LUMNU-609855 format. One record per residue: residue number from 1; x, y, z of N, C-alpha, C in turn. Coordinates in nm, 3 decimals, always signed. Atoms other than C-alpha are relative to their C-alpha. Layout:
BEGIN
REC   n     n.X     n.Y     n.Z    ca.X    ca.Y    ca.Z     c.X     c.Y     c.Z
REC NUM       X       Y       Z       X       Y       Z       X       Y       Z
...
% end
This chain:
BEGIN
REC   n     n.X     n.Y     n.Z    ca.X    ca.Y    ca.Z     c.X     c.Y     c.Z
REC   1  -0.088  -0.019  -0.083  -1.935  -0.272  +0.371  -0.045  +0.025  +0.138
REC   2  +0.041  +0.014  -0.106  -1.964  -0.366  +0.719  -0.018  +0.118  +0.107
REC   3  -0.015  -0.100  -0.071  -2.072  -0.115  +0.961  +0.067  +0.008  +0.134
REC   4  -0.107  +0.011  -0.121  -1.819  +0.009  +1.238  -0.048  +0.096  +0.100
REC   5  +0.011  -0.101  -0.089  -1.910  +0.158  +1.574  +0.068  +0.131  -0.003
REC   6  -0.071  -0.137  -0.005  -1.832  +0.526  +1.609  +0.106  +0.000  +0.080
REC   7  -0.103  -0.018  -0.083  -1.639  +0.453  +1.902  +0.109  -0.037  -0.037
REC   8  -0.118  +0.066  +0.078  -1.416  +0.222  +1.718  +0.087  +0.086  -0.062
REC   9  -0.025  -0.092  +0.101  -1.366  +0.464  +1.449  +0.118  +0.095  +0.068
REC  10  -0.086  -0.116  -0.088  -1.240  +0.735  +1.718  +0.106  -0.043  +0.055
REC  11  -0.125  +0.066  -0.056  -1.020  +0.509  +1.879  +0.105  -0.032  -0.078
REC  12  -0.108  +0.003  +0.085  -0.845  +0.402  +1.577  +0.069  +0.145  -0.043
REC  13  -0.013  -0.129  +0.053  -0.825  +0.767  +1.465  +0.108  +0.064  +0.115
REC  14  -0.106  -0.020  -0.112  -0.656  +0.833  +1.797  +0.124  -0.084  +0.003
REC  15  -0.110  +0.085  +0.030  -0.427  +0.532  +1.754  +0.115  +0.040  -0.133
REC  16  -0.079  -0.068  +0.097  -0.319  +0.695  +1.419  +0.058  +0.105  +0.027
REC  17  -0.049  -0.121  -0.033  -0.255  +1.037  +1.537  +0.108  +0.017  +0.092
REC  18  -0.115  -0.009  -0.111  -0.053  +0.941  +1.822  +0.126  -0.128  -0.068
REC  19  -0.069  +0.083  +0.050  +0.163  +0.707  +1.603  +0.134  +0.047  -0.067
REC  20  -0.116  -0.057  +0.052  +0.522  +0.757  +1.468  -0.016  +0.065  -0.142
REC  21  +0.022  -0.043  +0.108  +0.376  +0.799  +1.111  -0.052  +0.134  -0.007
REC  22  +0.066  -0.128  -0.003  +0.187  +1.095  +1.215  +0.033  +0.094  +0.112
REC  23  -0.054  -0.081  -0.117  +0.433  +1.244  +1.471  +0.057  +0.146  -0.060
REC  24  -0.032  -0.115  +0.050  +0.457  +1.608  +1.438  -0.065  +0.043  -0.134
REC  25  +0.044  -0.041  +0.097  +0.215  +1.620  +1.151  -0.146  +0.061  +0.042
REC  26  +0.103  -0.057  -0.094  -0.031  +1.833  +1.324  -0.156  +0.041  -0.141
REC  27  +0.107  -0.037  +0.132  -0.223  +1.930  +0.956  -0.063  -0.103  -0.019
REC  28  +0.047  +0.142  +0.051  -0.258  +1.571  +0.858  -0.115  -0.069  +0.119
REC  29  +0.072  +0.063  -0.125  -0.390  +1.480  +1.219  -0.148  +0.067  -0.007
REC  30  +0.090  -0.086  -0.009  -0.659  +1.785  +1.200  -0.083  -0.069  -0.120
REC  31  +0.120  +0.047  +0.124  -0.780  +1.670  +0.847  -0.056  -0.148  +0.040
REC  32  +0.053  +0.148  -0.046  -0.797  +1.280  +0.962  -0.126  +0.017  +0.084
REC  33  +0.083  -0.009  -0.120  -1.005  +1.398  +1.263  -0.119  +0.079  -0.081
REC  34  +0.119  -0.070  +0.064  -1.220  +1.617  +1.039  -0.089  -0.074  -0.097
REC  35  +0.032  +0.095  +0.082  -1.282  +1.348  +0.794  -0.079  -0.111  +0.055
REC  36  +0.047  +0.078  -0.087  -1.347  +1.115  +1.038  -0.135  +0.016  +0.062
REC  37  +0.124  -0.041  -0.050  -1.617  +1.289  +1.221  -0.102  +0.027  -0.092
REC  38  +0.080  -0.018  +0.101  -1.778  +1.351  +0.899  -0.076  -0.123  -0.054
REC  39  +0.015  +0.145  +0.041  -1.756  +0.981  +0.794  -0.094  -0.050  +0.126
REC  40  +0.120  +0.102  -0.115  -1.972  +0.882  +1.113  -0.149  +0.039  -0.016
REC  41  +0.096  -0.025  +0.030  -2.247  +1.058  +0.994  -0.054  -0.027  -0.154
REC  42  +0.038  +0.083  +0.105  -2.413  +0.817  +0.757  -0.077  +0.073  -0.118
REC  43  +0.101  -0.080  +0.094  -2.654  +1.067  +0.590  +0.067  +0.089  -0.086
REC  44  -0.092  -0.109  +0.079  -2.379  +1.316  +0.485  +0.057  -0.044  -0.126
REC  45  -0.058  +0.034  +0.087  -2.250  +1.308  +0.163  +0.143  +0.041  +0.004
REC  46  -0.174  -0.048  -0.001  -1.866  +1.345  +0.043  +0.015  +0.131  +0.003
REC  47  -0.050  -0.136  -0.011  -1.722  +1.657  +0.153  +0.063  +0.038  -0.119
REC  48  -0.031  -0.072  +0.124  -1.691  +1.910  -0.114  +0.183  +0.068  +0.022
REC  49  -0.126  -0.053  -0.015  -1.301  +2.038  -0.157  -0.028  +0.145  +0.058
REC  50  +0.026  -0.161  -0.073  -1.411  +2.414  -0.091  -0.061  +0.001  +0.133
REC  51  +0.049  -0.003  -0.106  -1.606  +2.305  +0.200  +0.151  -0.035  +0.101
REC  52  -0.106  +0.030  -0.088  -1.281  +2.152  +0.365  +0.109  +0.120  +0.014
REC  53  -0.086  -0.098  -0.016  -1.079  +2.449  +0.266  -0.052  +0.122  +0.080
REC  54  +0.043  -0.089  -0.062  -1.307  +2.701  +0.400  -0.017  -0.025  +0.166
REC  55  +0.036  +0.013  -0.147  -1.410  +2.508  +0.746  +0.135  -0.044  +0.053
REC  56  -0.110  +0.052  -0.062  -1.065  +2.343  +0.810  +0.101  +0.087  +0.014
REC  57  -0.129  -0.081  +0.021  -0.801  +2.563  +0.669  -0.033  +0.129  -0.017
REC  58  +0.012  -0.151  -0.042  -0.953  +2.892  +0.718  +0.007  +0.101  -0.133
REC  59  -0.020  -0.097  +0.099  -0.979  +3.007  +0.347  -0.106  +0.091  -0.004
REC  60  +0.093  -0.094  +0.031  -1.156  +3.311  +0.239  -0.114  -0.038  -0.078
REC  61  +0.120  +0.046  +0.046  -1.499  +3.316  +0.101  +0.044  +0.023  -0.175
REC  62  -0.043  -0.002  +0.156  -1.305  +3.401  -0.252  +0.084  -0.119  -0.037
REC  63  -0.088  +0.120  +0.027  -1.130  +3.071  -0.239  -0.033  -0.082  -0.119
REC  64  +0.020  +0.052  +0.131  -1.097  +2.910  -0.556  +0.063  -0.150  -0.003
REC  65  -0.098  +0.123  -0.001  -0.993  +2.512  -0.531  +0.071  +0.003  -0.103
REC  66  -0.059  +0.028  +0.103  -0.893  +2.526  -0.892  +0.125  +0.093  -0.027
REC  67  -0.146  -0.113  +0.007  -0.630  +2.819  -0.845  +0.078  -0.045  +0.130
REC  68  -0.084  +0.030  -0.148  -0.519  +2.692  -0.473  -0.067  -0.152  +0.017
REC  69  +0.005  +0.149  -0.017  -0.481  +2.322  -0.480  +0.063  -0.063  +0.150
REC  70  -0.055  +0.063  -0.096  -0.357  +2.299  -0.129  -0.088  -0.116  +0.097
REC  71  +0.120  +0.124  -0.070  -0.661  +2.108  +0.039  +0.028  -0.123  -0.082
REC  72  -0.035  +0.132  +0.060  -0.599  +1.825  -0.256  +0.160  -0.060  +0.049
REC  73  -0.119  +0.004  -0.042  -0.230  +1.865  -0.160  -0.001  -0.098  +0.149
REC  74  +0.005  +0.064  -0.148  -0.291  +1.763  +0.211  -0.092  -0.122  -0.020
REC  75  +0.084  +0.149  -0.007  -0.544  +1.499  +0.133  +0.114  -0.099  -0.069
REC  76  -0.109  +0.109  +0.055  -0.271  +1.323  -0.109  +0.088  -0.027  +0.122
REC  77  -0.085  +0.037  -0.120  -0.029  +1.346  +0.188  -0.048  -0.092  +0.114
REC  78  +0.059  +0.101  -0.096  -0.264  +1.195  +0.423  -0.016  -0.130  -0.045
REC  79  -0.021  +0.139  +0.061  -0.318  +0.904  +0.180  +0.105  -0.069  +0.025
REC  80  -0.154  +0.065  -0.018  +0.045  +0.839  +0.193  +0.022  -0.046  +0.113
REC  81  -0.040  +0.010  -0.138  +0.076  +0.875  +0.556  -0.103  -0.145  +0.045
REC  82  +0.086  +0.113  -0.026  -0.205  +0.607  +0.600  +0.056  -0.137  -0.058
REC  83  -0.090  +0.127  +0.077  -0.032  +0.360  +0.355  +0.099  -0.037  +0.077
REC  84  -0.138  +0.012  -0.079  +0.288  +0.419  +0.553  -0.025  -0.066  +0.114
REC  85  +0.018  +0.051  -0.130  +0.120  +0.350  +0.860  -0.034  -0.162  +0.031
REC  86  +0.054  +0.114  +0.010  -0.070  +0.018  +0.776  +0.110  -0.076  -0.075
REC  87  -0.136  +0.086  +0.020  +0.267  -0.110  +0.617  +0.091  -0.044  +0.106
REC  88  -0.118  +0.005  -0.091  +0.460  -0.084  +0.902  -0.062  -0.029  +0.173
REC  89  +0.030  +0.020  -0.114  +0.347  -0.021  +1.274  -0.157  -0.012  +0.023
REC  90  +0.130  +0.001  +0.014  -0.039  -0.053  +1.184  -0.041  -0.142  -0.096
REC  91  +0.014  +0.085  +0.047  +0.006  -0.367  +1.023  -0.096  -0.116  +0.038
REC  92  +0.087  +0.085  -0.086  -0.206  -0.581  +1.263  -0.106  +0.067  +0.071
REC  93  +0.115  -0.070  -0.049  -0.457  -0.313  +1.340  -0.134  -0.037  -0.044
REC  94  +0.130  +0.072  +0.055  -0.815  -0.471  +1.320  -0.084  +0.093  -0.092
REC  95  +0.082  -0.100  +0.095  -0.963  -0.150  +1.153  +0.099  +0.068  -0.095
REC  96  -0.079  -0.061  +0.100  -0.834  -0.004  +0.823  -0.062  +0.129  -0.043
REC  97  +0.052  -0.128  +0.036  -0.910  +0.366  +0.737  +0.096  +0.035  -0.127
REC  98  -0.046  -0.038  +0.131  -0.879  +0.468  +0.376  -0.057  +0.103  -0.054
REC  99  +0.017  -0.124  +0.078  -0.898  +0.773  +0.161  -0.027  -0.043  -0.151
REC 100  +0.032  +0.039  +0.124  -1.078  +0.683  -0.186  +0.082  +0.092  -0.099
REC 101  -0.052  -0.092  +0.094  -0.896  +0.851  -0.485  -0.070  +0.093  -0.044
REC 102  +0.080  -0.093  +0.048  -1.021  +1.194  -0.577  -0.118  +0.012  +0.095
REC 103  +0.110  -0.005  -0.082  -1.262  +1.196  -0.287  +0.038  +0.058  +0.125
REC 104  -0.001  -0.044  -0.131  -1.277  +1.390  +0.036  -0.094  -0.068  +0.111
REC 105  +0.106  +0.078  -0.066  -1.405  +1.109  +0.230  +0.084  -0.096  +0.067
REC 106  -0.090  +0.091  -0.082  -1.269  +0.843  +0.499  -0.110  -0.131  +0.008
REC 107  +0.084  +0.133  -0.006  -1.395  +0.469  +0.465  +0.084  -0.106  +0.095
REC 108  -0.048  +0.093  -0.115  -1.345  +0.226  +0.743  -0.021  -0.142  -0.038
REC 109  +0.038  +0.141  +0.023  -1.317  -0.157  +0.708  +0.067  -0.077  +0.107
REC 110  -0.050  +0.082  -0.061  -1.228  -0.454  +0.908  +0.110  -0.092  -0.067
REC 111  -0.084  +0.066  +0.031  -0.898  -0.617  +0.851  -0.060  -0.175  -0.016
REC 112  +0.010  +0.139  -0.019  -0.906  -1.010  +0.736  +0.042  -0.062  +0.103
REC 113  -0.039  +0.082  -0.115  -0.858  -1.274  +0.966  +0.128  -0.041  -0.037
REC 114  -0.128  +0.078  +0.016  -0.566  -1.409  +0.798  +0.130  +0.095  -0.027
REC 115  -0.116  -0.094  +0.039  -0.347  -1.098  +0.760  +0.087  -0.027  +0.115
REC 116  -0.121  +0.016  -0.105  -0.006  -1.149  +0.955  -0.009  +0.097  +0.114
REC 117  +0.029  -0.080  -0.117  +0.014  -1.014  +1.293  +0.122  +0.070  +0.033
REC 118  -0.143  -0.069  -0.035  +0.383  -0.900  +1.284  -0.025  +0.114  -0.134
REC 119  -0.011  -0.100  +0.081  +0.443  -0.559  +1.121  +0.079  -0.019  -0.132
REC 120  -0.052  +0.028  +0.106  +0.562  -0.558  +0.772  +0.082  +0.136  -0.039
REC 121  -0.093  -0.133  +0.026  +0.900  -0.333  +0.707  -0.038  +0.062  -0.150
REC 122  +0.026  -0.093  +0.126  +0.820  -0.060  +0.446  +0.121  -0.040  -0.089
REC 123  -0.135  +0.035  +0.131  +1.033  -0.176  +0.109  +0.019  +0.164  -0.062
REC 124  -0.047  -0.110  +0.067  +1.209  +0.120  -0.057  -0.037  +0.009  -0.130
REC 125  +0.060  +0.024  +0.152  +1.091  +0.244  -0.378  +0.087  -0.014  -0.085
REC 126  -0.102  +0.042  +0.079  +1.254  +0.104  -0.647  -0.049  +0.050  -0.131
REC 127  +0.010  -0.063  +0.105  +1.292  +0.286  -0.967  +0.093  -0.075  -0.109
REC 128  -0.077  +0.105  +0.148  +1.370  +0.116  -1.328  +0.112  +0.103  -0.044
REC 129  -0.079  -0.090  +0.091  +1.624  +0.244  -1.552  -0.074  +0.115  -0.075
REC 130  +0.067  -0.078  +0.123  +1.567  +0.538  -1.755  +0.007  -0.057  -0.131
REC 131  -0.010  +0.054  +0.132  +1.466  +0.461  -2.092  -0.041  +0.132  -0.098
REC 132  -0.009  -0.112  +0.103  +1.480  +0.679  -2.415  -0.171  +0.069  -0.028
REC 133  +0.112  -0.056  +0.028  +1.172  +0.892  -2.501  -0.052  -0.061  -0.135
REC 134  +0.091  +0.051  +0.118  +0.919  +0.734  -2.748  -0.089  +0.107  -0.063
REC 135  +0.078  -0.098  +0.073  +0.689  +0.904  -2.991  -0.109  +0.029  +0.081
REC 136  +0.095  -0.055  -0.091  +0.376  +0.884  -2.768  +0.027  +0.062  +0.102
REC 137  -0.018  -0.078  -0.100  +0.563  +1.028  -2.482  +0.023  +0.114  -0.032
REC 138  -0.027  -0.152  +0.065  +0.687  +1.318  -2.691  -0.132  +0.073  -0.031
REC 139  +0.116  -0.065  +0.027  +0.341  +1.371  -2.812  -0.081  +0.060  +0.105
REC 140  +0.082  -0.019  -0.128  +0.202  +1.367  -2.446  +0.066  +0.136  +0.051
REC 141  -0.080  -0.106  -0.052  +0.488  +1.606  -2.360  -0.058  +0.135  -0.066
REC 142  +0.022  -0.102  +0.060  +0.390  +1.840  -2.623  -0.139  +0.038  +0.004
REC 143  +0.140  -0.052  -0.030  +0.011  +1.835  -2.557  -0.007  +0.052  +0.131
REC 144  +0.034  -0.074  -0.136  +0.062  +1.912  -2.188  +0.072  +0.159  +0.000
REC 145  -0.063  -0.124  +0.002  +0.265  +2.206  -2.279  -0.098  +0.095  -0.078
REC 146  +0.104  -0.065  +0.073  +0.011  +2.318  -2.525  -0.135  +0.028  +0.065
REC 147  +0.115  -0.011  -0.088  -0.270  +2.264  -2.274  +0.045  +0.070  +0.108
REC 148  -0.044  -0.096  -0.086  -0.082  +2.463  -2.020  +0.012  +0.135  -0.058
REC 149  -0.020  -0.144  +0.058  -0.022  +2.753  -2.230  -0.159  +0.049  -0.060
REC 150  +0.124  -0.010  +0.022  -0.388  +2.731  -2.311  -0.093  +0.064  +0.111
REC 151  +0.061  -0.037  -0.127  -0.513  +2.756  -1.956  +0.093  +0.140  +0.062
REC 152  -0.038  -0.140  -0.038  -0.260  +3.033  -1.894  -0.050  +0.130  -0.070
REC 153  +0.050  -0.092  +0.049  -0.397  +3.218  -2.170  -0.131  +0.060  +0.042
REC 154  +0.156  -0.063  -0.076  -0.747  +3.221  -1.994  -0.001  +0.055  +0.111
REC 155  -0.008  -0.069  -0.138  -0.611  +3.308  -1.649  +0.069  +0.136  -0.028
REC 156  -0.076  -0.090  +0.000  -0.396  +3.571  -1.770  -0.088  +0.123  +0.007
REC 157  +0.080  -0.135  -0.024  -0.514  +3.925  -1.641  +0.051  +0.103  -0.142
REC 158  -0.045  -0.082  +0.094  -0.302  +4.088  -1.959  -0.071  -0.030  -0.120
REC 159  +0.085  +0.031  +0.149  -0.522  +4.101  -2.290  +0.119  -0.030  -0.095
REC 160  -0.108  +0.035  +0.081  -0.198  +4.130  -2.487  +0.053  -0.127  +0.009
REC 161  -0.070  +0.121  -0.038  -0.021  +3.855  -2.325  -0.101  -0.110  -0.049
REC 162  +0.136  +0.085  +0.027  -0.344  +3.669  -2.355  +0.001  -0.057  -0.163
REC 163  -0.015  +0.002  +0.155  -0.351  +3.742  -2.734  +0.108  -0.100  -0.064
REC 164  -0.117  +0.050  +0.049  +0.002  +3.607  -2.806  -0.020  -0.130  +0.029
REC 165  +0.011  +0.144  -0.028  -0.060  +3.287  -2.615  -0.089  -0.063  -0.047
REC 166  +0.090  +0.051  +0.070  -0.352  +3.224  -2.772  +0.017  -0.043  -0.169
REC 167  -0.061  +0.005  +0.138  -0.171  +3.265  -3.127  +0.108  -0.138  +0.004
REC 168  -0.124  +0.113  -0.037  +0.105  +3.018  -2.978  -0.079  -0.137  +0.009
REC 169  +0.074  +0.117  -0.026  -0.161  +2.756  -2.869  -0.080  -0.032  -0.152
REC 170  +0.056  +0.037  +0.138  -0.349  +2.781  -3.225  +0.070  -0.039  -0.088
REC 171  -0.100  +0.039  +0.083  -0.044  +2.741  -3.414  +0.033  -0.138  +0.033
REC 172  -0.072  +0.099  -0.072  +0.063  +2.425  -3.182  -0.121  -0.108  -0.064
REC 173  +0.096  +0.098  +0.012  -0.275  +2.255  -3.238  -0.025  -0.005  -0.170
REC 174  +0.028  +0.027  +0.127  -0.318  +2.320  -3.621  +0.124  -0.062  -0.073
REC 175  -0.118  +0.076  +0.018  +0.053  +2.177  -3.663  -0.041  -0.151  +0.028
REC 176  +0.006  +0.131  -0.034  -0.074  +1.862  -3.478  -0.112  -0.050  -0.107
REC 177  +0.127  +0.031  +0.068  -0.395  +1.848  -3.688  +0.048  -0.016  -0.168
REC 178  -0.019  -0.029  +0.145  -0.189  +1.926  -4.038  +0.059  -0.146  -0.043
REC 179  -0.033  +0.102  +0.083  -0.060  +1.578  -4.062  -0.078  -0.095  -0.064
REC 180  +0.069  +0.099  +0.094  -0.168  +1.307  -4.310  -0.070  -0.126  +0.084
REC 181  +0.082  +0.108  -0.079  -0.252  +1.050  -4.044  -0.045  +0.033  +0.136
REC 182  +0.053  -0.012  -0.127  -0.446  +1.065  -3.722  +0.120  +0.004  +0.119
REC 183  -0.077  -0.010  -0.105  -0.246  +1.171  -3.407  -0.071  -0.049  +0.130
REC 184  +0.050  +0.036  -0.130  -0.327  +1.029  -3.064  +0.068  +0.090  +0.122
REC 185  -0.065  -0.104  -0.124  -0.263  +1.308  -2.768  -0.064  -0.033  +0.121
REC 186  +0.040  +0.047  -0.143  -0.259  +1.224  -2.414  +0.032  +0.113  +0.086
REC 187  -0.017  -0.078  -0.104  -0.321  +1.465  -2.144  +0.008  -0.052  +0.119
REC 188  -0.008  +0.086  -0.123  -0.199  +1.390  -1.793  +0.020  +0.113  +0.112
REC 189  -0.056  -0.109  -0.105  -0.169  +1.569  -1.453  +0.141  +0.015  +0.004
REC 190  -0.120  -0.026  -0.008  +0.156  +1.732  -1.425  +0.061  -0.037  +0.143
REC 191  -0.080  +0.028  -0.156  +0.416  +1.604  -1.152  -0.001  +0.137  +0.084
REC 192  -0.019  -0.129  -0.086  +0.447  +1.963  -1.022  -0.097  +0.101  -0.092
REC 193  +0.108  -0.104  +0.026  +0.184  +2.229  -1.035  +0.050  +0.169  +0.045
REC 194  -0.043  -0.086  -0.011  +0.281  +2.601  -1.062  -0.126  +0.090  +0.039
REC 195  +0.135  -0.084  -0.067  +0.013  +2.827  -0.836  +0.068  +0.139  +0.065
REC 196  -0.004  -0.136  -0.075  +0.042  +3.179  -0.774  +0.194  +0.026  +0.065
REC 197  -0.144  -0.018  -0.031  +0.458  +3.164  -0.768  +0.043  -0.088  +0.078
REC 198  +0.005  +0.129  -0.084  +0.431  +2.839  -0.560  +0.017  -0.132  -0.079
REC 199  -0.011  +0.131  +0.056  +0.533  +2.472  -0.671  -0.052  -0.094  +0.097
REC 200  +0.054  +0.095  -0.051  +0.335  +2.194  -0.568  +0.026  -0.137  -0.064
REC 201  -0.041  +0.129  +0.074  +0.410  +1.831  -0.638  -0.114  -0.108  +0.048
REC 202  +0.119  +0.151  -0.017  +0.146  +1.543  -0.684  +0.026  -0.099  +0.083
REC 203  -0.058  +0.120  -0.079  +0.165  +1.313  -0.398  -0.040  -0.143  -0.071
REC 204  +0.059  +0.114  +0.048  -0.023  +1.045  -0.597  +0.055  -0.031  -0.144
REC 205  -0.060  +0.029  +0.153  +0.181  +1.057  -0.961  +0.134  -0.059  +0.036
REC 206  -0.137  +0.029  -0.005  +0.498  +0.883  -1.002  +0.053  -0.030  -0.155
REC 207  -0.017  +0.024  +0.119  +0.469  +0.788  -1.339  -0.114  +0.067  -0.148
REC 208  +0.076  -0.038  +0.135  +0.304  +0.913  -1.693  -0.130  -0.040  +0.015
REC 209  +0.111  +0.077  +0.024  +0.047  +0.642  -1.697  -0.095  +0.027  +0.143
REC 210  +0.080  -0.020  -0.117  -0.072  +0.713  -1.332  -0.069  +0.138  +0.004
REC 211  +0.071  -0.136  +0.015  -0.146  +1.081  -1.426  -0.069  -0.001  -0.114
REC 212  +0.095  +0.013  +0.076  -0.322  +0.985  -1.729  -0.127  +0.055  -0.010
REC 213  +0.149  -0.019  -0.034  -0.665  +1.154  -1.758  -0.101  +0.010  -0.128
REC 214  +0.060  -0.061  +0.128  -0.754  +1.229  -2.113  +0.087  -0.042  -0.146
REC 215  -0.083  +0.071  +0.154  -0.674  +1.077  -2.469  -0.084  +0.055  -0.121
REC 216  +0.082  -0.036  +0.118  -0.775  +1.250  -2.801  +0.061  -0.030  -0.140
REC 217  -0.028  +0.033  +0.146  -0.774  +1.149  -3.180  -0.027  +0.134  -0.076
REC 218  +0.011  -0.145  +0.061  -0.695  +1.455  -3.358  +0.048  -0.037  -0.170
REC 219  +0.014  +0.022  +0.151  -0.753  +1.457  -3.743  -0.016  +0.132  -0.067
REC 220  +0.042  -0.119  +0.057  -0.765  +1.758  -3.980  -0.161  +0.016  +0.001
REC 221  +0.114  -0.047  -0.028  -1.077  +1.935  -3.884  -0.099  -0.091  +0.084
REC 222  +0.094  +0.098  -0.102  -1.172  +1.666  -3.626  +0.089  -0.029  +0.123
REC 223  -0.079  +0.046  -0.138  -1.096  +1.603  -3.273  -0.120  -0.083  +0.089
REC 224  +0.067  +0.117  -0.047  -1.228  +1.294  -3.100  +0.062  -0.037  +0.131
REC 225  -0.067  +0.033  -0.113  -1.195  +1.231  -2.720  -0.065  -0.152  +0.049
REC 226  +0.008  +0.147  -0.057  -1.154  +0.895  -2.550  -0.034  +0.022  +0.153
REC 227  +0.040  -0.032  -0.140  -1.364  +0.926  -2.217  +0.026  -0.126  +0.066
REC 228  +0.005  +0.083  -0.084  -1.284  +0.595  -2.103  +0.108  -0.012  +0.109
REC 229  -0.114  -0.011  -0.113  -0.988  +0.681  -1.905  -0.061  +0.069  +0.125
REC 230  +0.040  -0.119  -0.140  -1.148  +0.961  -1.675  -0.157  -0.041  +0.035
REC 231  +0.165  +0.024  -0.029  -1.465  +0.851  -1.487  -0.083  +0.114  +0.017
REC 232  +0.077  -0.140  +0.016  -1.564  +1.226  -1.473  +0.035  +0.026  -0.148
REC 233  -0.044  +0.003  +0.152  -1.579  +1.226  -1.853  -0.029  +0.167  -0.036
REC 234  +0.009  -0.145  +0.044  -1.705  +1.610  -1.822  +0.130  +0.060  -0.015
REC 235  -0.136  -0.061  +0.047  -1.344  +1.718  -1.824  +0.058  -0.027  -0.126
REC 236  -0.056  +0.064  +0.126  -1.219  +1.506  -2.115  -0.093  +0.078  -0.137
REC 237  +0.081  -0.054  +0.092  -1.542  +1.612  -2.314  +0.008  +0.157  -0.027
REC 238  -0.041  -0.142  +0.005  -1.472  +1.986  -2.238  +0.130  +0.057  -0.072
REC 239  -0.111  -0.025  +0.040  -1.140  +1.979  -2.315  +0.001  -0.034  -0.184
REC 240  +0.031  +0.040  +0.156  -1.208  +1.798  -2.680  -0.063  +0.117  -0.069
REC 241  +0.092  -0.122  +0.107  -1.466  +2.112  -2.751  +0.122  +0.093  +0.001
REC 242  -0.098  -0.112  +0.031  -1.177  +2.347  -2.659  +0.101  -0.021  -0.097
REC 243  -0.112  -0.004  +0.112  -0.926  +2.206  -2.885  -0.084  -0.043  -0.139
REC 244  +0.048  +0.009  +0.139  -1.174  +2.127  -3.153  -0.046  +0.136  -0.053
REC 245  +0.029  -0.152  +0.030  -1.273  +2.486  -3.157  +0.147  +0.080  -0.080
REC 246  -0.119  -0.075  +0.071  -0.909  +2.578  -3.263  +0.052  -0.070  -0.107
REC 247  -0.018  +0.092  +0.120  -0.862  +2.274  -3.486  -0.086  +0.034  -0.122
REC 248  +0.121  -0.002  +0.108  -1.193  +2.312  -3.674  -0.094  +0.098  +0.053
REC 249  +0.104  -0.098  -0.076  -1.360  +2.611  -3.564  -0.129  +0.002  -0.077
REC 250  +0.116  -0.026  +0.051  -1.737  +2.670  -3.642  -0.001  +0.110  -0.126
REC 251  -0.018  -0.109  +0.120  -1.798  +2.838  -4.002  -0.085  +0.117  +0.062
% end
C-alpha cells in the first residue's frame, strides 16, 4: 500500500469530521482522530479494544471488553459512517480512510484515477421478501439459544441458577447428538446483544450469513469443528471442546 504523508491523512480526517455525515457525531469524530493518529505511527501495532476503552472512553481498570462491547459498537458505527461519506459527499475525495473488519485500525489509500468526479447518491437498503424458515436456520436458532444459555450459566453469580441452566444446556446438546444422522450446527453473532440490562445492535450484521462464525458437525459422542469460516479459529476450537465435553464427556 502506498505511503501517504501524515499531513494529507490529517487533512482528510479534518474533511471527514466537518462533513454532513459526521455532523454532531462527536464520539465518532474522537474515535476517528484517535485511530488516525495511531495509524501514523508505522511501528505501532493495531490497537487493542481494551486500550481504546481505557484511553479514549475512560473505562475503569476493571473494564472487560467481553462484558462491555461499547467500544466495538462505536467502531462499527464509525465504519458505517465512513461508508456513507464515501458513497455521497466524499465520492471524489483523493484519499480513502477505511477500518478493516474486527480491527481497531485505520487504513489509508489513494482513490483510483477512473473514479467518477460526481457524488453518487446513497441507495436505500432493499430488503427481500420474508421466506419460510428452513431446517438449517431452525437448527442455527436452536444452537444460538443453547450457546446463550451456556454462556449465561458461566457468567451467573448464582450457583443454583447456574446448575439449573447447565442441566438445560446439557439436555439440549444430548438431544441434538441423539439422532441417527450427523447434525450440522451453526453459531452466529446475534443481531442484538444484551449486556448489563442494555441491548446493543451489531452495526455490521444484517443477515444470518454475515454473522456466521462457527460450524459444527455433531454426532453421538463426537463433535467436530469446521474452523474454515472464522480466521481466528481459537474461538471455534474452544467452542467445539466445550460442546464436546457435554455430548461426550471424558470417562
